[in-house]
Structures are given as C-alpha cells and as structure tokens.
C-alpha positions as CSV (number, residue, x, y, z in Angstrom):
1,Q,99.5,93.6,125.8
2,S,103.2,94.8,125.8
3,M,103.9,92.5,122.9
4,Q,100.9,94.1,121.0
5,G,102.5,97.4,121.8
6,S,105.9,96.2,120.9
7,C,104.5,94.7,117.4
8,Y,102.8,98.2,116.9
9,Q,106.0,100.1,117.7
10,E,108.3,98.2,115.4
11,S,105.7,98.3,112.5
12,H,105.2,102.2,112.9
13,Q,108.8,102.6,113.1
14,D,109.2,100.5,109.7
15,I,106.2,102.9,108.1
16,Q,108.0,105.8,109.2
17,T,111.4,104.7,107.4
18,Q,109.5,103.4,104.4
19,L,107.9,107.0,104.2
20,D,111.2,109.0,104.7
21,T,112.7,106.7,101.7
22,L,109.7,107.4,99.7
23,L,109.4,111.1,100.4
24,Y,112.5,113.2,100.9
25,A,113.9,116.7,99.9
26,G,114.3,116.1,96.3
27,F,112.7,112.8,95.5
28,L,110.8,114.1,92.4
29,T,114.1,114.5,90.8
30,C,116.0,111.7,92.2
31,T,113.3,109.0,91.8
32,P,113.3,107.4,88.3
33,Y,109.9,108.2,86.5
34,L,109.0,104.5,86.1
35,W,109.2,104.2,89.9
36,L,107.9,107.6,90.7
37,Q,104.5,107.1,88.4
38,E,103.9,103.8,91.2
39,M,104.2,106.2,94.3
40,P,100.2,106.5,94.6
41,R,100.1,102.4,94.6
42,Y,102.8,102.6,97.2
43,F,100.7,104.8,99.5
44,R,97.4,102.9,98.8
45,A,99.4,99.7,99.7
46,L,100.6,101.6,103.0
47,T,96.9,102.4,103.7
48,I,95.8,98.9,103.5
49,R,98.6,98.0,105.7
50,L,97.9,100.5,108.2
51,N,94.1,99.2,108.1
52,K,95.2,95.4,108.7
53,L,97.8,96.7,111.5
54,A,95.0,97.7,113.8
55,D,93.4,94.4,113.8
56,S,96.5,92.2,113.6
57,P,99.8,93.7,115.0
58,A,101.4,90.2,115.4
59,G,100.6,89.4,111.4
60,D,102.2,92.5,110.6
61,E,105.4,91.9,112.6
62,K,105.6,88.3,111.2
63,K,105.6,90.0,107.7
64,L,107.9,92.6,108.6
65,Q,110.3,89.4,109.9
66,L,110.4,88.3,106.4
67,L,111.2,91.9,105.0
68,R,113.8,93.0,107.5
69,P,116.9,91.0,106.5
70,F,116.3,92.0,102.6
71,L,116.1,95.7,104.2
72,Q,119.4,95.2,106.4
73,E,121.2,94.0,103.3
74,Y,120.0,96.7,101.1
75,T,121.3,99.1,103.7
76,R,124.6,97.4,103.8
77,L,125.0,97.5,100.0
78,Q,124.1,101.3,100.0
79,K,127.0,101.9,102.4
80,T,129.6,99.4,100.7
81,A,128.6,99.6,97.1
82,E,128.3,102.3,94.5
83,D,125.1,103.3,93.7
84,S,124.5,101.1,90.5
85,T,121.7,100.3,88.3
86,E,121.6,96.8,90.2
87,I,121.3,98.7,93.8
88,I,118.5,100.9,92.4
89,R,116.6,98.1,91.0
90,L,116.8,96.2,94.5
91,R,115.5,99.3,96.2
92,W,112.4,98.9,94.0
93,M,112.2,95.5,94.5
94,L,111.9,95.9,98.1
95,E,109.1,98.3,97.6
96,E,107.4,96.0,95.4
97,Y,107.8,93.2,98.0
98,R,106.4,95.2,100.8
99,V,103.1,95.4,98.3
100,S,103.0,91.7,98.1
101,L,103.3,91.3,101.9
102,F,101.4,93.8,103.4
103,A,98.8,94.6,100.9
104,Q,98.1,91.3,99.1
105,P,95.1,91.9,97.1
106,M,97.2,94.7,95.4
107,K,99.2,93.4,92.3
108,T,103.2,94.2,92.1
109,A,104.5,96.1,89.4
110,V,107.4,93.5,88.6
111,P,107.7,90.0,89.7
112,V,108.9,89.9,93.3
113,S,109.7,86.8,96.0
114,P,112.4,86.3,98.3
115,K,114.4,84.2,95.9
116,R,114.2,86.9,93.4
117,I,115.5,89.3,95.9
118,E,118.2,87.1,96.8
119,K,119.1,86.6,93.1
120,Q,119.0,90.7,92.7
121,I,121.4,90.9,95.8
122,K,124.2,88.8,94.5
123,L,124.0,91.1,91.4
124,C,124.8,94.0,93.5
125,L,127.7,92.3,95.1
C-alpha cells in the first residue's frame, strides 16, 4: 500500500510540474504558436494518463523513470545554457515524449524517442 502511495505521489508531483510548465503567467505570449496549438492534445494525453494512473500507479512510475533523466538534463541545460532554438526544441520534444509514454494510443506531433532526445541534448551543449 505504501509503495502504491509513493507511486501516486511521484506521479502527481510530475503531473503538477507538467501543468506548471505548460500553464504559467504569460504562456500565451511566450509559447511558440506551433506548440500552443498542441496544448489541447497535451491535455487529452494528460487525461489519459490520469485515467490509467488509477489502475496502474506502478506502471506510471516505470514510465516516469524513463522520462525523469531527460527532464533532469533539460533542467540542467536551462540553468547553464542560453535559451536557444535547440533547447526550446528539446523542451517540446519532452512534451511529445510524455504523450508517447503515458498516452500511447495518441500520436506525437514530431517523431520522438530516447535516442532522438539524446541527440537533441547533444545539440544543446
């Protein structure tokens, strides 16, 4: 039971972080139009994730473990590198990776995989 509670807590924290990065003061003017028009899809994916989370918190946690290293690297790059086109591209690739992990019946807007994300991270360095 405590393991399940821990999975829920980590997943809910990640979902809250995702919402905070999607919806912040000024997001309408700061988000590139290409990605702004994808927002409804991200929220549909989030709804699918929440529905699956109730049935399989451990499964959600496993997927989160695949995502977490890339999120940590993105956070590190944000702090150390200038905001570049490559970092912005990485940011939205991570949103697409979330779709592919947590809402698998949905398609991604761009091709995304761990290998592609690693390649994009190298472009940001």
